[in-house]
C-alpha positions as CSV (number, residue, x, y, z in Angstrom):
1,M,-17.5,-21.2,-43.1
2,A,-19.0,-24.6,-43.1
3,S,-22.7,-24.8,-43.4
4,G,-24.6,-25.2,-40.2
5,A,-21.8,-23.7,-38.0
6,P,-23.0,-21.7,-35.1
7,L,-22.8,-17.9,-35.8
8,Y,-21.8,-17.0,-32.2
9,A,-18.5,-19.0,-32.3
10,T,-15.6,-16.5,-31.9
11,V,-12.1,-16.1,-30.4
12,E,-10.4,-13.0,-29.1
13,T,-7.3,-11.5,-30.8
14,F,-4.1,-12.6,-29.1
15,S,-1.9,-9.9,-27.4
16,P,1.8,-10.6,-27.3
17,E,2.6,-7.8,-24.8
18,G,3.7,-8.4,-21.2
19,E,6.4,-10.5,-19.4
20,P,7.8,-13.2,-21.7
21,F,6.9,-16.0,-19.2
22,Q,3.4,-14.8,-18.9
23,V,3.0,-14.3,-22.6
24,G,4.1,-17.9,-23.2
25,I,1.4,-19.2,-20.8
26,R,-1.2,-17.0,-22.4
27,W,-0.2,-18.1,-25.9
28,K,-0.5,-21.8,-25.0
29,A,-4.0,-21.1,-23.6
30,W,-4.9,-19.0,-26.6
31,I,-3.8,-21.5,-29.3
32,E,-5.7,-24.2,-27.4
33,S,-8.9,-22.1,-27.5
34,F,-8.3,-21.3,-31.2
35,E,-8.1,-25.0,-32.0
36,D,-11.5,-25.5,-30.3
37,Y,-12.8,-22.5,-32.3
38,L,-11.7,-24.2,-35.6
39,A,-13.3,-27.5,-34.5
40,V,-16.6,-25.7,-33.8
41,L,-16.4,-24.2,-37.3
42,E,-15.5,-27.6,-38.7
43,V,-12.5,-26.1,-40.5
44,K,-10.1,-28.9,-41.5
45,D,-8.2,-27.6,-44.5
46,S,-4.7,-26.5,-43.5
47,Q,-4.8,-23.4,-45.8
48,R,-8.2,-22.3,-44.3
49,K,-6.9,-22.8,-40.8
50,L,-3.9,-20.6,-41.7
51,Q,-6.2,-17.9,-43.0
52,Y,-8.2,-17.9,-39.8
53,L,-5.0,-17.8,-37.8
54,R,-3.7,-14.8,-39.6
55,Y,-7.0,-13.0,-39.2
56,H,-7.3,-13.6,-35.4
57,M,-3.7,-13.4,-34.4
58,G,-3.8,-9.6,-34.5
59,V,-1.6,-6.9,-36.0
60,K,1.1,-7.0,-33.4
61,T,1.5,-10.8,-33.8
62,K,1.7,-10.5,-37.6
63,Q,4.5,-8.0,-37.2
64,I,6.4,-10.5,-35.0
65,C,5.9,-13.2,-37.7
66,K,7.4,-11.0,-40.4
67,I,10.7,-10.9,-38.5
68,F,11.1,-14.7,-38.6
69,P,14.0,-15.7,-40.9
70,N,11.8,-18.4,-42.6
71,Y,8.7,-16.2,-42.8
72,T,8.1,-16.7,-46.5
73,S,8.2,-20.5,-46.1
74,L,5.6,-20.6,-43.4
75,N,2.8,-21.3,-45.8
76,T,1.0,-24.0,-43.8
77,Y,-1.0,-23.8,-40.5
78,E,1.2,-26.3,-38.8
79,A,4.5,-24.5,-39.8
80,M,3.1,-21.1,-38.6
81,V,2.0,-22.5,-35.2
82,S,5.3,-24.2,-34.7
83,A,7.2,-21.0,-35.4
84,L,5.0,-19.0,-33.0
85,N,5.4,-21.7,-30.3
86,Q,9.2,-21.4,-30.5
87,H,9.0,-17.7,-30.3
88,F,6.4,-17.3,-27.4
89,V,7.0,-20.3,-25.3
90,P,10.3,-20.0,-23.5
91,K,12.6,-22.9,-22.8
92,V,11.6,-24.3,-19.5
93,N,13.8,-26.1,-16.9
94,K,11.3,-28.7,-15.8
95,F,13.3,-29.7,-12.8
96,Y,13.3,-26.1,-11.5
97,E,9.6,-26.0,-12.1
98,R,9.1,-29.2,-10.2
99,F,11.2,-27.9,-7.4
100,K,8.9,-24.9,-7.1
101,F,5.9,-27.2,-7.3
102,S,7.2,-29.4,-4.4
103,N,7.6,-26.2,-2.2
104,C,4.1,-25.0,-2.9
105,K,3.0,-25.1,0.8
106,P,-0.5,-24.3,2.0
107,R,-1.1,-20.7,3.3
108,H,-2.5,-19.9,6.7
109,D,-6.2,-21.0,6.9
110,E,-6.2,-21.8,3.2
111,K,-9.0,-24.0,1.9
112,I,-8.2,-27.2,0.1
113,D,-9.8,-26.1,-3.1
114,S,-7.5,-23.0,-3.2
115,W,-4.4,-25.0,-2.5
116,V,-5.2,-27.6,-5.2
117,T,-5.8,-24.8,-7.7
118,R,-2.4,-23.3,-6.9
119,L,-0.7,-26.8,-7.2
120,K,-2.3,-27.3,-10.6
121,Q,-1.1,-23.9,-11.8
122,A,2.4,-24.6,-10.5
123,A,2.4,-27.9,-12.4
124,T,1.7,-26.3,-15.8
125,L,5.3,-26.5,-16.9
126,C,6.4,-29.5,-14.9
127,E,5.5,-32.1,-17.5
128,F,4.3,-34.6,-14.9
129,P,3.1,-37.9,-16.5
130,E,0.5,-38.4,-13.7
131,L,-0.5,-35.0,-12.3
132,E,-3.1,-36.2,-9.9
133,E,-0.7,-38.5,-8.1
134,R,1.9,-35.8,-7.8
135,I,-0.7,-33.4,-6.2
136,I,-1.7,-36.1,-3.7
137,E,1.9,-36.8,-2.8
138,T,2.6,-33.1,-2.3
139,I,-0.4,-32.6,-0.1
140,L,0.6,-35.6,2.0
141,L,4.1,-34.2,2.4
142,L,3.3,-30.6,3.1
143,T,0.1,-30.7,5.0
144,P,0.7,-29.4,8.6
145,D,-2.2,-31.5,10.0
146,R,-0.6,-34.8,11.0
147,K,-3.9,-36.4,12.0
148,F,-5.4,-35.6,8.7
149,R,-2.3,-37.1,6.9
150,D,-2.7,-40.3,8.9
151,K,-6.4,-40.6,7.9
152,L,-5.4,-40.1,4.2
153,L,-2.8,-42.8,4.4
154,E,-5.5,-45.2,5.6
155,E,-7.5,-44.7,2.5
156,D,-6.9,-47.2,-0.3
157,P,-7.4,-46.2,-3.1
158,L,-6.9,-42.5,-2.5
159,T,-8.1,-40.2,-5.2
160,L,-7.8,-36.4,-5.4
161,D,-11.6,-36.0,-5.2
162,K,-11.7,-38.2,-2.1
163,L,-8.9,-36.3,-0.6
164,M,-10.6,-32.9,-1.2
165,E,-13.9,-34.2,0.2
166,M,-12.2,-35.4,3.4
167,A,-10.4,-32.1,3.7
168,R,-13.6,-30.1,3.4
169,L,-15.3,-32.3,6.1
170,R,-12.3,-31.9,8.4
171,G,-12.3,-28.2,7.8
172,I,-15.9,-27.9,8.9
173,S,-15.4,-30.1,11.9
174,K,-12.3,-28.2,13.0
175,S,-14.0,-24.8,12.6
176,Q,-16.8,-25.9,14.8
177,T,-14.4,-27.3,17.4
178,D,-12.4,-24.0,17.4
179,S,-15.6,-22.0,17.8
180,N,-16.6,-24.1,20.8
181,E,-13.2,-23.7,22.4
182,T,-13.3,-20.0,21.8
183,K,-16.7,-19.7,23.6
184,E,-15.4,-21.8,26.5
185,F,-12.3,-19.6,26.8
186,M,-14.4,-16.4,26.7
187,S,-16.8,-17.7,29.4
188,K,-13.8,-18.6,31.6
189,G,-12.4,-15.2,31.0
190,Q,-15.6,-13.6,32.2
191,E,-15.5,-15.7,35.4
192,R,-11.9,-14.6,36.0
193,K,-13.0,-11.0,35.7
194,G,-15.2,-11.2,38.8
195,R,-12.5,-12.8,41.0
196,L,-10.5,-10.8,43.6
197,P,-6.7,-10.7,43.6
198,A,-4.9,-13.5,45.4
199,Y,-4.1,-11.3,48.4
200,V,-7.8,-10.2,49.0
201,Q,-10.4,-12.4,50.7
202,R,-13.9,-11.9,51.8
203,N,-14.9,-12.0,55.4
204,R,-18.2,-13.4,56.8
205,S,-20.1,-10.2,56.2
206,G,-19.2,-10.3,52.5
207,E,-16.7,-7.5,52.7
208,S,-13.4,-7.9,51.0
209,T,-10.3,-7.4,53.1
210,P,-6.7,-7.7,52.1
211,R,-5.0,-10.8,53.4
212,H,-1.5,-9.6,52.7
213,K,-0.9,-6.0,51.8
214,P,1.7,-5.6,49.1
215,R,5.0,-4.4,50.6
216,A,6.2,-1.1,49.4
217,R,9.9,-1.0,48.4
218,D,12.3,0.8,50.6
219,Q,13.1,4.0,48.7
220,R,16.5,4.4,50.5
221,Y,18.2,1.7,48.4
222,P,18.7,1.9,44.6
223,S,16.5,-0.3,42.4
224,A,17.1,-1.7,39.0
225,Q,15.1,1.2,37.5
226,G,16.9,4.0,39.5
227,C,20.3,5.6,39.8
228,R,23.1,3.3,41.1
229,R,25.1,6.3,42.3
230,C,22.6,8.0,44.7
231,G,19.6,5.6,44.8
232,R,17.0,8.0,43.4
233,E,14.5,6.8,40.8
234,N,14.0,10.1,38.9
235,H,17.1,9.6,36.8
236,R,19.7,7.1,35.8
237,A,23.4,6.8,36.6
238,R,24.3,8.1,33.1
239,D,22.5,11.4,33.8
240,T,25.5,12.9,35.6
241,D,24.1,16.4,35.4
242,K,21.0,15.4,37.5
243,C,22.7,13.1,40.0
244,P,23.5,14.8,43.4
245,A,26.2,12.2,44.1
246,M,28.5,13.5,41.4
247,G,31.6,15.1,43.0
248,K,30.8,13.6,46.4
249,Q,33.0,11.1,48.3
250,C,31.5,7.9,49.6
251,N,31.8,7.5,53.4
252,N,32.1,3.7,53.0
253,C,34.7,3.1,50.4
254,K,36.1,6.6,50.2
255,K,35.7,6.6,46.4
256,W,34.0,9.4,44.5
257,N,30.8,10.0,42.7
258,H,28.4,7.9,44.7
259,F,26.7,7.8,48.2
260,A,27.3,5.2,50.9
261,Q,23.7,3.9,50.7
262,A,24.3,3.0,47.0
263,C,27.8,1.7,47.6
264,T,28.4,-1.9,46.5
265,N,31.8,-2.2,48.3
266,K,31.2,-4.1,51.6
267,R,34.8,-3.8,52.9
268,N,34.0,-1.5,55.8
269,Q,30.7,-3.0,56.7
270,R,31.2,-5.0,60.0
271,S,28.3,-7.5,60.7
272,S,24.6,-7.9,61.1
273,N,24.7,-5.9,64.3
274,V,25.5,-2.8,62.2
275,V,22.4,-1.1,60.9
276,Y,21.6,2.2,59.1
277,K,18.9,4.6,60.1
278,T,17.8,8.0,59.0
279,E,16.9,11.1,60.9
280,D,13.8,13.1,60.1
281,T,15.1,15.4,57.4
282,Q,13.6,17.2,54.4
283,E,13.9,15.7,50.9
284,S,16.6,18.2,50.0
285,D,18.8,16.8,52.8
286,Y,18.9,13.4,51.1
287,D,21.6,14.6,48.8
288,S,24.5,14.1,51.2
289,D,25.8,11.3,53.4
290,R,25.5,13.4,56.5
291,D,21.8,12.3,57.0
292,W,23.0,8.8,57.7
293,V,23.9,8.0,61.3
294,L,25.8,4.8,62.1
295,S,24.5,3.2,65.3
296,I,25.9,0.0,66.8
297,I,23.4,-2.0,68.8
């Protein structure tokens, strides 16, 4: 070790385990840290660098090196690093990586710092000549805030630091506006809670009286929720075991399995001077057509 080198300088042993793609990324980061480590120790001789590399690469990485066809000829630091790079760093399709980068959209309510960090990580294997410009272009294309995009386009020159500063200020302003709108909406909701329905009005004494009482539906006729065979609402037409009209003949169209009050055939109905009325019968008498008396006014 060179004299005067700091004693606390160290580097962790590299682990080659894991997914190949992730191992390649970790190897590139590790060898970069190792180069800094050698610079701190002021180690410049190639053989000394190789010794440090063999020591810190770890047992598992040494075993990988021994299976290299040209292992015996890897007697310099540069040759060893080159062989390890070819083994750990997979061949990358930079156009595919750039495609993924260009589709790195912002997540819901994501801060600008988080988005820029993800863009930088996605650009690791893209080999962009000007990374900052590509990040700015991507943000301009993918930001969902059109007004913010227009403001950015007015800036000349536009740097990444300037863009992030403007995004932070807009985020604070937007959050304050959203908070005020939420409070206003909640206050209006409280006001609406105290209001009476549209068909109720207050008289002079302050008492509330219904202006128009809601009309009850005529239970004699079938509804969209009831049985279209008999008109009742406690079952559906497909519940044939519950429907009293099953096996009965309609007095209107003479067809079977439905009552006249539920009949959709208007062949025998004469005109508006024909009306239907019911006699006072028990609920059990509702099951047949005999309860209906045809009267002509």
